[in-house]
N, C-alpha and C positions, 0 to 999 in steps of 0.2 A: 131575595128582596129585589124588586124591580129597579132598573137603572135610575128612573126619576126619583125614587126614594133615597137612593144613595146620594144623589146630587142635593136633594133637600137637606139630608143630614149634614152634608159638608157645609152647605150654606148656613145652616143653623149653628154648627160648631164654630165657624168663623165669626158669626155674629155674636155668639156667647163670649168668645175669647176677647173680642174687642171691647165688649161691655164690662168684662171682669178681668181685664189684663193685669191690673195691679194685684188683685186678690190671688189670681193663679200664680203670678210671679213669687209672691210672698210664700204661698204654700210649697212651691217647688224649692225655694231657698231653704225653708224650714226642714223639708224632707231630706234635702242634700246635707244639711248640717247634722241631722241625726245619724245618718248612715252614708257618708261620702263614698266609701269604698264600694258599698253595694250598688249605689247609683252609677258610679263610674263603670263598674263591671257590667251593669245592665246596658249602659249606653254603648260601651265597646262591643258587646255581644250583638246589639241591635245593628250597629254600624257594619260589622263584618258579615252579618247575615244578609244585609240589604245594601251593600256598598254600590252595587251596579245601579240599582234604582235611584239611590241618593245622588250618584254622580250625574245621572241623566237629569234629575230635577234641578241640580245646582247649575248644570250647563244651560238648561232652559231659562232659569232665573237670571243667570249672568248675561245672556244674550239680549235681554230686554234693555231698552234705552235707559242709560243712567245707572243701572245696577252695577256694572263692572267697575265704574269709578267709585261708587259708594262702598262696594266690597273692598276695594283696594285701600280706601281711606280708613275703613273700619279696621282692617287687618294691620295697617300701619300703627294706628293708635293702640290697638291691643298689644302688639309686640313691644312697643315702647313702655307701656304700662306694666307689662308682665315679663320683663327681660329675665329676672332671676328665676321666676317660675318655669319659663320655657327652657332656660339652660339646665335647670335641675331635672326637668322632665326628659330632655334629650340625653342627659348623663345616665339616668336610671335605665332608659330604653337601651342605650349602648351597652351597659353592663349586663343587662338580662339577655340581650340578643347579640353578643360580641361576635359570634361566628357569622351570623347573618349580615351584620354591619360590615365586617371585614371583607366578606365575599362581594357585597354590593360596592364598596369602595374600590376593590381590585377590578371589578368589571367596568365601573365608571372610568377609572383611570386608563384602562385599555381602550375604551370607546372615545375618550376625549383627550387623548395624549397631546395632540398639537395645541388645543385650547389651554390645557394646564400649563404646558411649557411657556406659552405666550404670557399667561397670567403671572407666572413666577418671574419671568424677565421684567415685566412692567412693575411688579411689586418690588423687586430688587432695586430698580432705578429710583422708584419713589422713595424707598426707605433710605437709600444712600443720600438723597437730597436733604433729608432731615436727620442725618446721622450725628449723634452727639458723642464724641470719644470719652468725655468725662463721665457721662451717664453709663456708657458701656463698661467703663473700668469699674465704676461703683457697683454696677449690677454683678459683674464677674466676681468681685470680692465678696459680695453678700451671698452669692449662690455658688461659691467655689466647690463645695462638696457635691452639691447637686449636679453641677455641670460635669465634674470629674466622673461621677457615678454613671451618668448618661453616656458620656463618651466611651467609657470602658465597656458598658453593656453593648453599645452599638458596634464597637470594634469586635467584640467577641462573637456577636451574631453575624457579623459580615466580614470576618477575617479574610477569607479567600478572595472575595471581591476587592477589598482594599489592597491586598498584596498584589493582585493583578494590575490595579490602576497605578500603584506606586512604582511597580517594576517598569511599566510602560512609560511613565513620566521620566524615570531615571534614564531610560534607554534614549528617549527623545531629547532630554536636556541634561547630559552628563556634566555640563560646564557650571551649572548653578551652585553645586556644593563643592566643587574642586578646590577653590581657594580656601574657604573656611575649614574644610576637612584637613587640608594639609597643615594649616596653621595650628590646629588643636590636636593633631595626631600624637605628637610627642608628649604633650601634656597628659592626654588620656592614658597613653601607655604607661606613664609613670604612676598614674593614680588608679589604675585598674588592677585590683587584687586577683589572685589566681582562682579564688572561689566565686568570683562575679559571674552571674548568669547572663552570658552574652546574647543568648536567644531572646530573653525577656527584654534586654536593652534594645535589641534590633526591632522588637515589636513596638516599643514606645516610639522609636524614630519613625517607623512606618505609619503609626497612628497620627503622629504629629504632621507628617507630610500630607496625609489624606485630609486632615481637618485644617490644613494651612495654619498650624501653630508652630511654636518654637519650643524645643526641648531645653529646659533649664535645669542646672544643678542647684538643688535647694541650698546645699553648703557648696559654695563655689570651688572649683578645682584650683584656682589661683587667688584665694581670698586673702585680704589683708590681715584679718583676724585669725582665721583658721582655714585650712584647705580640706575639702571633702573628697570622697572617693567617687569613681566612675562606676556606680552600682545602681541596680534597678530602683531600690527604694530611696535613692537620693535624686531621683529625676521627677520633674513635674512639667506639665504642658501650660504654656502661657501665650497670650497674645504677643505679637512682635513688639508692640509699644510698651507693654508691661515688662518684657524681658530687657529692653533697652534702658528703661528707667531704673530697673533693679541693679543691672550691672553685676559687679562682684560683691554687692552688699549682702551681709548676712546678719540677721537679728537672732542671737542665741535665745532670748527670752520667748520669741515666738515659736521656735522650733526645738524646745527642750527635749522632745522625744526622738528627734532625728538622729 
């Protein structure tokens, strides 16, 4: 087919589309409703087979006056309108391509190490300005089991790294725990049975120091109602403020199984 005929066909196709825009849109919508998966698969296949040509066309279109702003405005409106749909799509993609996503994130983190560190610093400052201790306390109570499971999983996966950091911290600042350790030493010795797993207890204290939490005895060692034992399953990790407000209080109804 001669070049001029191709140009004529393109011109005719554009003219036809403009005259029948609504009709064509309705037909495409109806077709997509009948077999959305098939249409999506066909569109994805077309994109991956022609992505280089598509990228060139998009670049050319974006370079024209006004198109860049229009495209940005359209994308913004689309994202606002389809937040849940986009989030679900990203989630499904991450599940199907978890290894690919993990590799990409790792590579991105290596290439943008300084930018990520700066972002985290700014985010921390920003979040601290609006920090609500009451909300944080309520959140911790609502998600206690979830938080505990996450911390345990993270600790087990990063045990050697945490041990190294805690050992370095203890070496650099031996004074921080000297006073409190001396004060509670005699009490713990009297409340530590011979069958207590001291290594497990040590791991809990290392985990607490890494996450900047406080080790609390669920049943206090020197409680007014009852005194507990210094054993692994009588320990829990709390925020410092939570531990201070709890003190030596023990609610037997809440901890029937302890």
